[in-house]
VMD Tcl script that builds the backbone (N, CA, C; Angstrom):
set m [mol new atoms 435]
animate dup $m
set s [atomselect $m all]
$s set {name element resname resid chain x y z} {
  {N N MET 1 A 5.114 -15.749 3.236}
  {CA C MET 1 A 4.864 -15.337 1.860}
  {C C MET 1 A 3.390 -15.547 1.506}
  {N N ALA 2 A 2.769 -16.530 2.124}
  {CA C ALA 2 A 1.342 -16.761 1.867}
  {C C ALA 2 A 0.524 -15.537 2.278}
  {N N LEU 3 A 0.899 -14.889 3.368}
  {CA C LEU 3 A 0.191 -13.674 3.795}
  {C C LEU 3 A 0.435 -12.522 2.822}
  {N N ALA 4 A 1.634 -12.424 2.282}
  {CA C ALA 4 A 1.929 -11.400 1.286}
  {C C ALA 4 A 1.110 -11.646 0.016}
  {N N LEU 5 A 0.942 -12.911 -0.358}
  {CA C LEU 5 A 0.108 -13.245 -1.518}
  {C C LEU 5 A -1.347 -12.847 -1.282}
  {N N GLU 6 A -1.834 -13.012 -0.053}
  {CA C GLU 6 A -3.197 -12.562 0.271}
  {C C GLU 6 A -3.327 -11.066 0.053}
  {N N GLN 7 A -2.318 -10.314 0.471}
  {CA C GLN 7 A -2.334 -8.861 0.269}
  {C C GLN 7 A -2.315 -8.529 -1.224}
  {N N ALA 8 A -1.539 -9.283 -1.995}
  {CA C ALA 8 A -1.484 -9.058 -3.440}
  {C C ALA 8 A -2.846 -9.306 -4.078}
  {N N ARG 9 A -3.519 -10.363 -3.650}
  {CA C ARG 9 A -4.853 -10.655 -4.194}
  {C C ARG 9 A -5.838 -9.536 -3.855}
  {N N LEU 10 A -5.757 -9.011 -2.641}
  {CA C LEU 10 A -6.617 -7.882 -2.265}
  {C C LEU 10 A -6.333 -6.667 -3.144}
  {N N ALA 11 A -5.066 -6.410 -3.406}
  {CA C ALA 11 A -4.696 -5.288 -4.275}
  {C C ALA 11 A -5.333 -5.449 -5.654}
  {N N ALA 12 A -5.286 -6.658 -6.193}
  {CA C ALA 12 A -5.870 -6.908 -7.515}
  {C C ALA 12 A -7.360 -6.622 -7.523}
  {N N THR 13 A -8.070 -7.009 -6.457}
  {CA C THR 13 A -9.512 -6.751 -6.408}
  {C C THR 13 A -9.813 -5.261 -6.322}
  {N N GLU 14 A -8.830 -4.489 -5.879}
  {CA C GLU 14 A -8.987 -3.030 -5.772}
  {C C GLU 14 A -8.487 -2.310 -7.023}
  {N N GLY 15 A -8.099 -3.076 -8.046}
  {CA C GLY 15 A -7.612 -2.481 -9.285}
  {C C GLY 15 A -6.164 -2.036 -9.229}
  {N N GLU 16 A -5.452 -2.494 -8.223}
  {CA C GLU 16 A -4.039 -2.154 -8.061}
  {C C GLU 16 A -3.175 -3.288 -8.602}
  {N N VAL 17 A -1.954 -2.978 -9.000}
  {CA C VAL 17 A -1.019 -4.024 -9.388}
  {C C VAL 17 A -0.849 -4.936 -8.176}
  {N N PRO 18 A -1.042 -6.241 -8.352}
  {CA C PRO 18 A -1.086 -7.160 -7.215}
  {C C PRO 18 A 0.279 -7.496 -6.617}
  {N N ILE 19 A 0.719 -6.628 -5.736}
  {CA C ILE 19 A 1.942 -6.858 -4.980}
  {C C ILE 19 A 1.584 -6.695 -3.512}
  {N N GLY 20 A 2.028 -7.647 -2.707}
  {CA C GLY 20 A 1.755 -7.612 -1.275}
  {C C GLY 20 A 3.025 -7.759 -0.479}
  {N N ALA 21 A 2.991 -7.226 0.757}
  {CA C ALA 21 A 4.152 -7.292 1.635}
  {C C ALA 21 A 3.699 -7.527 3.074}
  {N N VAL 22 A 4.543 -8.219 3.824}
  {CA C VAL 22 A 4.285 -8.478 5.241}
  {C C VAL 22 A 5.599 -8.272 5.992}
  {N N LEU 23 A 5.544 -7.520 7.079}
  {CA C LEU 23 A 6.713 -7.282 7.912}
  {C C LEU 23 A 6.609 -8.127 9.179}
  {N N VAL 24 A 7.638 -8.920 9.421}
  {CA C VAL 24 A 7.687 -9.807 10.585}
  {C C VAL 24 A 8.867 -9.399 11.455}
  {N N CYS 25 A 8.590 -9.190 12.752}
  {CA C CYS 25 A 9.637 -8.847 13.702}
  {C C CYS 25 A 9.566 -9.804 14.883}
  {N N ASP 26 A 10.694 -10.366 15.214}
  {CA C ASP 26 A 10.765 -11.302 16.332}
  {C C ASP 26 A 9.691 -12.386 16.239}
  {N N GLY 27 A 9.456 -12.872 15.020}
  {CA C GLY 27 A 8.525 -13.967 14.799}
  {C C GLY 27 A 7.060 -13.597 14.730}
  {N N ALA 28 A 6.734 -12.314 14.859}
  {CA C ALA 28 A 5.333 -11.885 14.825}
  {C C ALA 28 A 5.089 -10.930 13.658}
  {N N VAL 29 A 3.942 -11.088 13.002}
  {CA C VAL 29 A 3.557 -10.152 11.946}
  {C C VAL 29 A 3.199 -8.826 12.610}
  {N N VAL 30 A 3.887 -7.769 12.206}
  {CA C VAL 30 A 3.602 -6.450 12.788}
  {C C VAL 30 A 2.968 -5.484 11.792}
  {N N ALA 31 A 3.081 -5.797 10.498}
  {CA C ALA 31 A 2.509 -4.884 9.504}
  {C C ALA 31 A 2.340 -5.613 8.179}
  {N N HIS 32 A 1.473 -5.074 7.359}
  {CA C HIS 32 A 1.304 -5.594 6.006}
  {C C HIS 32 A 1.008 -4.410 5.096}
  {N N GLY 33 A 1.166 -4.650 3.815}
  {CA C GLY 33 A 0.879 -3.606 2.844}
  {C C GLY 33 A 0.565 -4.223 1.503}
  {N N ARG 34 A -0.127 -3.459 0.702}
  {CA C ARG 34 A -0.392 -3.857 -0.683}
  {C C ARG 34 A -0.364 -2.593 -1.518}
  {N N ASN 35 A -0.077 -2.762 -2.776}
  {CA C ASN 35 A -0.002 -1.593 -3.646}
  {C C ASN 35 A -1.271 -0.758 -3.539}
  {N N ALA 36 A -1.089 0.558 -3.497}
  {CA C ALA 36 A -2.223 1.480 -3.412}
  {C C ALA 36 A -1.944 2.749 -4.206}
  {N N ARG 37 A -1.109 2.650 -5.225}
  {CA C ARG 37 A -0.747 3.850 -6.001}
  {C C ARG 37 A -1.954 4.481 -6.673}
  {N N GLU 38 A -2.821 3.663 -7.251}
  {CA C GLU 38 A -3.991 4.203 -7.958}
  {C C GLU 38 A -4.978 4.836 -6.984}
  {N N SER 39 A -5.353 4.092 -5.956}
  {CA C SER 39 A -6.368 4.592 -5.016}
  {C C SER 39 A -5.871 5.765 -4.191}
  {N N ALA 40 A -4.584 5.789 -3.866}
  {CA C ALA 40 A -4.031 6.883 -3.065}
  {C C ALA 40 A -3.495 8.018 -3.938}
  {N N ALA 41 A -3.425 7.793 -5.246}
  {CA C ALA 41 A -2.812 8.763 -6.165}
  {C C ALA 41 A -1.439 9.164 -5.637}
  {N N ASP 42 A -0.681 8.145 -5.228}
  {CA C ASP 42 A 0.607 8.362 -4.574}
  {C C ASP 42 A 1.641 7.427 -5.207}
  {N N PRO 43 A 2.636 7.978 -5.886}
  {CA C PRO 43 A 3.630 7.127 -6.525}
  {C C PRO 43 A 4.491 6.347 -5.537}
  {N N THR 44 A 4.478 6.722 -4.267}
  {CA C THR 44 A 5.271 5.991 -3.272}
  {C C THR 44 A 4.450 4.932 -2.544}
  {N N ALA 45 A 3.200 4.742 -2.896}
  {CA C ALA 45 A 2.327 3.794 -2.193}
  {C C ALA 45 A 2.535 2.358 -2.674}
  {N N HIS 46 A 3.796 1.929 -2.635}
  {CA C HIS 46 A 4.134 0.540 -2.944}
  {C C HIS 46 A 3.875 -0.303 -1.705}
  {N N ALA 47 A 3.633 -1.578 -1.904}
  {CA C ALA 47 A 3.343 -2.494 -0.797}
  {C C ALA 47 A 4.425 -2.442 0.274}
  {N N GLU 48 A 5.683 -2.432 -0.151}
  {CA C GLU 48 A 6.798 -2.415 0.801}
  {C C GLU 48 A 6.802 -1.143 1.638}
  {N N MET 49 A 6.591 -0.015 0.984}
  {CA C MET 49 A 6.619 1.278 1.683}
  {C C MET 49 A 5.506 1.341 2.725}
  {N N ILE 50 A 4.349 0.846 2.363}
  {CA C ILE 50 A 3.211 0.848 3.291}
  {C C ILE 50 A 3.505 -0.045 4.489}
  {N N ALA 51 A 4.044 -1.231 4.242}
  {CA C ALA 51 A 4.367 -2.154 5.338}
  {C C ALA 51 A 5.456 -1.574 6.238}
  {N N ILE 52 A 6.461 -0.950 5.655}
  {CA C ILE 52 A 7.541 -0.353 6.445}
  {C C ILE 52 A 7.006 0.782 7.313}
  {N N ARG 53 A 6.197 1.669 6.724}
  {CA C ARG 53 A 5.632 2.789 7.501}
  {C C ARG 53 A 4.763 2.281 8.649}
  {N N GLU 54 A 3.895 1.330 8.341}
  {CA C GLU 54 A 3.000 0.771 9.359}
  {C C GLU 54 A 3.804 0.075 10.459}
  {N N GLY 55 A 4.825 -0.670 10.064}
  {CA C GLY 55 A 5.658 -1.365 11.040}
  {C C GLY 55 A 6.401 -0.402 11.948}
  {N N ALA 56 A 6.974 0.641 11.370}
  {CA C ALA 56 A 7.689 1.639 12.174}
  {C C ALA 56 A 6.733 2.323 13.147}
  {N N ASP 57 A 5.527 2.616 12.679}
  {CA C ASP 57 A 4.530 3.249 13.535}
  {C C ASP 57 A 4.133 2.316 14.683}
  {N N ARG 58 A 3.855 1.080 14.367}
  {CA C ARG 58 A 3.440 0.117 15.409}
  {C C ARG 58 A 4.542 -0.168 16.422}
  {N N LEU 59 A 5.779 -0.244 15.929}
  {CA C LEU 59 A 6.898 -0.539 16.821}
  {C C LEU 59 A 7.424 0.709 17.530}
  {N N GLY 60 A 7.054 1.871 17.007}
  {CA C GLY 60 A 7.509 3.121 17.605}
  {C C GLY 60 A 8.984 3.400 17.380}
  {N N ARG 61 A 9.495 2.927 16.245}
  {CA C ARG 61 A 10.910 3.150 15.927}
  {C C ARG 61 A 11.116 3.071 14.426}
  {N N TRP 62 A 12.074 3.823 13.936}
  {CA C TRP 62 A 12.359 3.777 12.503}
  {C C TRP 62 A 13.380 2.704 12.152}
  {N N ARG 63 A 14.195 2.308 13.115}
  {CA C ARG 63 A 15.159 1.234 12.876}
  {C C ARG 63 A 14.431 -0.103 13.025}
  {N N LEU 64 A 14.283 -0.785 11.929}
  {CA C LEU 64 A 13.545 -2.049 11.931}
  {C C LEU 64 A 14.488 -3.246 11.946}
  {N N SER 65 A 15.592 -3.104 12.665}
  {CA C SER 65 A 16.496 -4.241 12.825}
  {C C SER 65 A 15.736 -5.335 13.562}
  {N N GLY 66 A 16.089 -6.571 13.230}
  {CA C GLY 66 A 15.362 -7.707 13.783}
  {C C GLY 66 A 14.132 -8.075 12.986}
  {N N CYS 67 A 13.893 -7.373 11.888}
  {CA C CYS 67 A 12.689 -7.592 11.079}
  {C C CYS 67 A 13.031 -8.196 9.711}
  {N N THR 68 A 12.067 -8.938 9.194}
  {CA C THR 68 A 12.133 -9.504 7.842}
  {C C THR 68 A 10.932 -9.000 7.067}
  {N N LEU 69 A 11.169 -8.554 5.845}
  {CA C LEU 69 A 10.078 -8.151 4.964}
  {C C LEU 69 A 9.881 -9.236 3.915}
  {N N TYR 70 A 8.640 -9.713 3.813}
  {CA C TYR 70 A 8.247 -10.670 2.780}
  {C C TYR 70 A 7.455 -9.893 1.738}
  {N N VAL 71 A 7.832 -10.015 0.475}
  {CA C VAL 71 A 7.130 -9.296 -0.588}
  {C C VAL 71 A 7.047 -10.182 -1.826}
  {N N THR 72 A 5.940 -10.065 -2.542}
  {CA C THR 72 A 5.689 -10.966 -3.662}
  {C C THR 72 A 6.532 -10.670 -4.896}
  {N N LEU 73 A 7.033 -9.445 -5.024}
  {CA C LEU 73 A 7.867 -9.071 -6.171}
  {C C LEU 73 A 9.127 -8.386 -5.655}
  {N N GLU 74 A 10.231 -8.667 -6.280}
  {CA C GLU 74 A 11.501 -8.044 -5.910}
  {C C GLU 74 A 11.347 -6.525 -5.850}
  {N N PRO 75 A 11.828 -5.892 -4.792}
  {CA C PRO 75 A 11.678 -4.443 -4.639}
  {C C PRO 75 A 12.380 -3.622 -5.719}
  {N N CYS 76 A 11.770 -2.483 -6.015}
  {CA C CYS 76 A 12.335 -1.503 -6.935}
  {C C CYS 76 A 13.414 -0.695 -6.193}
  {N N PRO 77 A 14.124 0.207 -6.868}
  {CA C PRO 77 A 15.147 1.007 -6.188}
  {C C PRO 77 A 14.607 1.826 -5.009}
  {N N MET 78 A 13.429 2.407 -5.139}
  {CA C MET 78 A 12.864 3.194 -4.040}
  {C C MET 78 A 12.658 2.310 -2.813}
  {N N CYS 79 A 12.042 1.163 -3.009}
  {CA C CYS 79 A 11.734 0.272 -1.888}
  {C C CYS 79 A 12.997 -0.362 -1.307}
  {N N ALA 80 A 13.930 -0.745 -2.169}
  {CA C ALA 80 A 15.193 -1.296 -1.676}
  {C C ALA 80 A 15.945 -0.242 -0.864}
  {N N GLY 81 A 15.892 1.006 -1.308}
  {CA C GLY 81 A 16.505 2.094 -0.543}
  {C C GLY 81 A 15.838 2.271 0.807}
  {N N ALA 82 A 14.528 2.112 0.853}
  {CA C ALA 82 A 13.813 2.208 2.129}
  {C C ALA 82 A 14.222 1.068 3.058}
  {N N LEU 83 A 14.470 -0.111 2.514}
  {CA C LEU 83 A 14.930 -1.243 3.326}
  {C C LEU 83 A 16.303 -0.943 3.933}
  {N N VAL 84 A 17.166 -0.327 3.153}
  {CA C VAL 84 A 18.478 0.081 3.660}
  {C C VAL 84 A 18.288 1.091 4.789}
  {N N ASN 85 A 17.497 2.123 4.538}
  {CA C ASN 85 A 17.310 3.186 5.523}
  {C C ASN 85 A 16.597 2.723 6.782}
  {N N ALA 86 A 15.738 1.719 6.654}
  {CA C ALA 86 A 15.011 1.193 7.812}
  {C C ALA 86 A 15.837 0.160 8.580}
  {N N ARG 87 A 16.997 -0.185 8.060}
  {CA C ARG 87 A 17.881 -1.162 8.711}
  {C C ARG 87 A 17.244 -2.545 8.845}
  {N N ILE 88 A 16.429 -2.897 7.848}
  {CA C ILE 88 A 15.819 -4.229 7.802}
  {C C ILE 88 A 16.936 -5.274 7.777}
  {N N ASP 89 A 16.749 -6.380 8.484}
  {CA C ASP 89 A 17.755 -7.442 8.501}
  {C C ASP 89 A 17.670 -8.361 7.294}
  {N N ARG 90 A 16.436 -8.603 6.830}
  {CA C ARG 90 A 16.270 -9.647 5.818}
  {C C ARG 90 A 15.088 -9.332 4.911}
  {N N LEU 91 A 15.260 -9.656 3.643}
  {CA C LEU 91 A 14.202 -9.555 2.644}
  {C C LEU 91 A 13.979 -10.935 2.051}
  {N N VAL 92 A 12.714 -11.313 1.944}
  {CA C VAL 92 A 12.341 -12.546 1.253}
  {C C VAL 92 A 11.342 -12.134 0.178}
  {N N PHE 93 A 11.654 -12.437 -1.086}
  {CA C PHE 93 A 10.710 -12.072 -2.148}
  {C C PHE 93 A 10.371 -13.275 -3.010}
  {N N GLY 94 A 9.261 -13.139 -3.721}
  {CA C GLY 94 A 8.783 -14.209 -4.585}
  {C C GLY 94 A 9.401 -14.147 -5.963}
  {N N ALA 95 A 8.839 -13.314 -6.826}
  {CA C ALA 95 A 9.274 -13.229 -8.221}
  {C C ALA 95 A 10.323 -12.137 -8.402}
  {N N ALA 96 A 11.320 -12.430 -9.220}
  {CA C ALA 96 A 12.315 -11.423 -9.591}
  {C C ALA 96 A 11.655 -10.415 -10.533}
  {N N ASP 97 A 12.164 -9.189 -10.519}
  {CA C ASP 97 A 11.623 -8.150 -11.389}
  {C C ASP 97 A 12.695 -7.720 -12.393}
  {N N PRO 98 A 12.626 -8.236 -13.629}
  {CA C PRO 98 A 13.655 -7.919 -14.619}
  {C C PRO 98 A 13.642 -6.463 -15.087}
  {N N LYS 99 A 12.563 -5.727 -14.803}
  {CA C LYS 99 A 12.472 -4.339 -15.249}
  {C C LYS 99 A 12.875 -3.325 -14.182}
  {N N ALA 100 A 12.767 -3.705 -12.903}
  {CA C ALA 100 A 13.064 -2.729 -11.853}
  {C C ALA 100 A 13.669 -3.342 -10.592}
  {N N GLY 101 A 14.019 -4.604 -10.620}
  {CA C GLY 101 A 14.522 -5.275 -9.416}
  {C C GLY 101 A 15.822 -4.679 -8.909}
  {N N ALA 102 A 15.829 -4.299 -7.641}
  {CA C ALA 102 A 17.003 -3.622 -7.082}
  {C C ALA 102 A 17.637 -4.385 -5.923}
  {N N THR 103 A 17.356 -5.698 -5.848}
  {CA C THR 103 A 18.028 -6.510 -4.831}
  {C C THR 103 A 18.675 -7.726 -5.484}
  {N N GLY 104 A 19.223 -7.505 -6.671}
  {CA C GLY 104 A 19.975 -8.553 -7.341}
  {C C GLY 104 A 19.754 -8.681 -8.824}
  {N N THR 105 A 18.604 -8.229 -9.335}
  {CA C THR 105 A 18.323 -8.431 -10.754}
  {C C THR 105 A 18.955 -7.332 -11.617}
  {N N LEU 106 A 18.515 -6.097 -11.477}
  {CA C LEU 106 A 19.133 -4.985 -12.214}
  {C C LEU 106 A 20.211 -4.299 -11.389}
  {N N TYR 107 A 19.914 -4.104 -10.136}
  {CA C TYR 107 A 20.816 -3.461 -9.179}
  {C C TYR 107 A 20.856 -4.353 -7.946}
  {N N ASP 108 A 21.784 -4.050 -7.048}
  {CA C ASP 108 A 21.776 -4.767 -5.775}
  {C C ASP 108 A 22.068 -3.803 -4.637}
  {N N LEU 109 A 21.031 -3.110 -4.212}
  {CA C LEU 109 A 21.176 -2.169 -3.106}
  {C C LEU 109 A 21.304 -2.889 -1.769}
  {N N SER 110 A 20.986 -4.161 -1.733}
  {CA C SER 110 A 21.062 -4.919 -0.474}
  {C C SER 110 A 22.495 -5.168 -0.027}
  {N N ALA 111 A 23.426 -5.125 -0.955}
  {CA C ALA 111 A 24.810 -5.467 -0.629}
  {C C ALA 111 A 25.814 -4.459 -1.180}
  {N N ASP 112 A 25.378 -3.258 -1.460}
  {CA C ASP 112 A 26.266 -2.230 -1.999}
  {C C ASP 112 A 27.139 -1.689 -0.862}
  {N N ALA 113 A 28.430 -1.934 -0.931}
  {CA C ALA 113 A 29.362 -1.546 0.133}
  {C C ALA 113 A 29.429 -0.037 0.345}
  {N N ARG 114 A 28.951 0.731 -0.620}
  {CA C ARG 114 A 28.976 2.190 -0.472}
  {C C ARG 114 A 27.870 2.695 0.441}
  {N N LEU 115 A 26.884 1.851 0.727}
  {CA C LEU 115 A 25.768 2.245 1.585}
  {C C LEU 115 A 26.073 1.882 3.033}
  {N N ASN 116 A 25.315 2.475 3.946}
  {CA C ASN 116 A 25.595 2.286 5.373}
  {C C ASN 116 A 24.927 1.071 5.995}
  {N N HIS 117 A 24.239 0.265 5.206}
  {CA C HIS 117 A 23.580 -0.925 5.740}
  {C C HIS 117 A 23.438 -1.951 4.619}
  {N N ALA 118 A 23.562 -3.199 4.975}
  {CA C ALA 118 A 23.332 -4.303 4.035}
  {C C ALA 118 A 22.319 -5.236 4.681}
  {N N PHE 119 A 21.586 -5.973 3.856}
  {CA C PHE 119 A 20.619 -6.927 4.391}
  {C C PHE 119 A 20.632 -8.202 3.562}
  {N N GLU 120 A 20.255 -9.275 4.227}
  {CA C GLU 120 A 20.193 -10.583 3.595}
  {C C GLU 120 A 19.005 -10.630 2.632}
  {N N VAL 121 A 19.170 -11.327 1.522}
  {CA C VAL 121 A 18.101 -11.462 0.526}
  {C C VAL 121 A 17.921 -12.923 0.164}
  {N N ARG 122 A 16.674 -13.333 0.135}
  {CA C ARG 122 A 16.333 -14.659 -0.387}
  {C C ARG 122 A 15.198 -14.478 -1.379}
  {N N GLY 123 A 15.454 -14.790 -2.621}
  {CA C GLY 123 A 14.444 -14.665 -3.664}
  {C C GLY 123 A 13.921 -16.014 -4.104}
  {N N GLY 124 A 12.834 -15.994 -4.845}
  {CA C GLY 124 A 12.289 -17.207 -5.434}
  {C C GLY 124 A 11.356 -18.002 -4.541}
  {N N VAL 125 A 10.921 -17.428 -3.431}
  {CA C VAL 125 A 10.006 -18.135 -2.521}
  {C C VAL 125 A 8.588 -18.022 -3.076}
  {N N LEU 126 A 7.962 -19.141 -3.340}
  {CA C LEU 126 A 6.651 -19.195 -4.007}
  {C C LEU 126 A 6.668 -18.366 -5.295}
  {N N GLU 127 A 7.792 -18.458 -5.984}
  {CA C GLU 127 A 8.022 -17.653 -7.180}
  {C C GLU 127 A 6.926 -17.820 -8.235}
  {N N GLU 128 A 6.528 -19.057 -8.481}
  {CA C GLU 128 A 5.532 -19.303 -9.528}
  {C C GLU 128 A 4.199 -18.629 -9.191}
  {N N GLU 129 A 3.733 -18.793 -7.949}
  {CA C GLU 129 A 2.462 -18.183 -7.537}
  {C C GLU 129 A 2.549 -16.654 -7.579}
  {N N CYS 130 A 3.671 -16.120 -7.122}
  {CA C CYS 130 A 3.847 -14.665 -7.104}
  {C C CYS 130 A 3.882 -14.091 -8.524}
  {N N GLY 131 A 4.545 -14.791 -9.417}
  {CA C GLY 131 A 4.597 -14.336 -10.804}
  {C C GLY 131 A 3.271 -14.512 -11.521}
  {N N GLN 132 A 2.567 -15.593 -11.220}
  {CA C GLN 132 A 1.304 -15.888 -11.889}
  {C C GLN 132 A 0.237 -14.839 -11.604}
  {N N ILE 133 A 0.146 -14.386 -10.375}
  {CA C ILE 133 A -0.869 -13.384 -10.034}
  {C C ILE 133 A -0.633 -12.086 -10.817}
  {N N LEU 134 A 0.627 -11.746 -11.039}
  {CA C LEU 134 A 0.948 -10.557 -11.839}
  {C C LEU 134 A 0.606 -10.782 -13.315}
  {N N LYS 135 A 0.978 -11.950 -13.839}
  {CA C LYS 135 A 0.680 -12.261 -15.248}
  {C C LYS 135 A -0.822 -12.218 -15.511}
  {N N GLU 136 A -1.603 -12.837 -14.636}
  {CA C GLU 136 A -3.055 -12.852 -14.818}
  {C C GLU 136 A -3.649 -11.447 -14.729}
  {N N PHE 137 A -3.158 -10.645 -13.816}
  {CA C PHE 137 A -3.649 -9.268 -13.676}
  {C C PHE 137 A -3.428 -8.485 -14.969}
  {N N PHE 138 A -2.218 -8.552 -15.507}
  {CA C PHE 138 A -1.916 -7.780 -16.713}
  {C C PHE 138 A -2.604 -8.365 -17.951}
  {N N GLN 139 A -2.824 -9.674 -17.990}
  {CA C GLN 139 A -3.594 -10.267 -19.092}
  {C C GLN 139 A -5.028 -9.741 -19.076}
  {N N ARG 140 A -5.642 -9.700 -17.889}
  {CA C ARG 140 A -7.006 -9.155 -17.770}
  {C C ARG 140 A -7.054 -7.692 -18.185}
  {N N LEU 141 A -6.071 -6.939 -17.762}
  {CA C LEU 141 A -6.009 -5.527 -18.092}
  {C C LEU 141 A -5.908 -5.316 -19.605}
  {N N ARG 142 A -5.038 -6.098 -20.255}
  {CA C ARG 142 A -4.883 -5.971 -21.707}
  {C C ARG 142 A -6.142 -6.411 -22.441}
  {N N SER 143 A -6.822 -7.429 -21.949}
  {CA C SER 143 A -8.026 -7.916 -22.632}
  {C C SER 143 A -9.168 -6.918 -22.542}
  {N N ARG 144 A -9.190 -6.090 -21.522}
  {CA C ARG 144 A -10.224 -5.058 -21.366}
  {C C ARG 144 A -10.020 -3.899 -22.332}
  {N N ARG 145 A -8.782 -3.721 -22.762}
  {CA C ARG 145 A -8.482 -2.612 -23.673}
  {C C ARG 145 A -8.851 -3.036 -25.036}
}
mol reanalyze $m
mol bondsrecalc $m
mol representation Tube
mol addrep $m
């Protein structure tokens, strides 16, 4: 999670919402991502999506079984759906997202029996640090307006 926080801090310096993600497979970091929606002008450029794409490319496979995704904020429905489709084994996130969280807060795509894959979820890891970086980012943004 510390590496995901580093990615979140980099995103903030780039003017992006500070969310970071790291994909670990078989104990090794294989990919990382940070929000890039503004710079890429791409609504799908979430930290999780970037890490998943990079990981699949590096591993040469779309099935990311055996992998854990660490992300600083609970995934939204799009990202949680990508975790299902990528067959990720485990998600570890920092702060819960009361507005868009899709792995237990608003929805739970990680354990929906109607879907073809389920994955383990552990939330609240370095929760305070993960939430604080977001709070500070949005406070700075509001103060500039």
